[in-house]
C-alpha positions, 0 to 999 in steps of 0.5 A: 504501466500506470502513472500512479507511483504506488501502482508502479512500485507494486508492478515492479515488485518493489515492496517489503511485505505483502499479502493478496490484498495489500503491500507495504514498502518504505517510502522514498522519503521516510519521516522516521526510522521504520516508516512504512506505507501499507497500500491496497493492491487495488488502485484507488483514484482519490481519497474520496473514492470508496474502496471495495469493502474488504480492502480497508480491513485487509490492509490494516491486517498487514500493518504492524501494531506497535 
């Protein structure tokens, strides 16, 4: 099992919405009502690591538009 907290939640199936590229779940300490995190299924080590080209667009598609 990964040490990444997001990967742990994905591996445990602890998410509310998903598609084949991304998952969305409520954070452990939400900032506001309705706060969700949308993360790629592909592990990204740091914010400086470029994700595979399809990941940003597919992750954005899962995020709801207010």
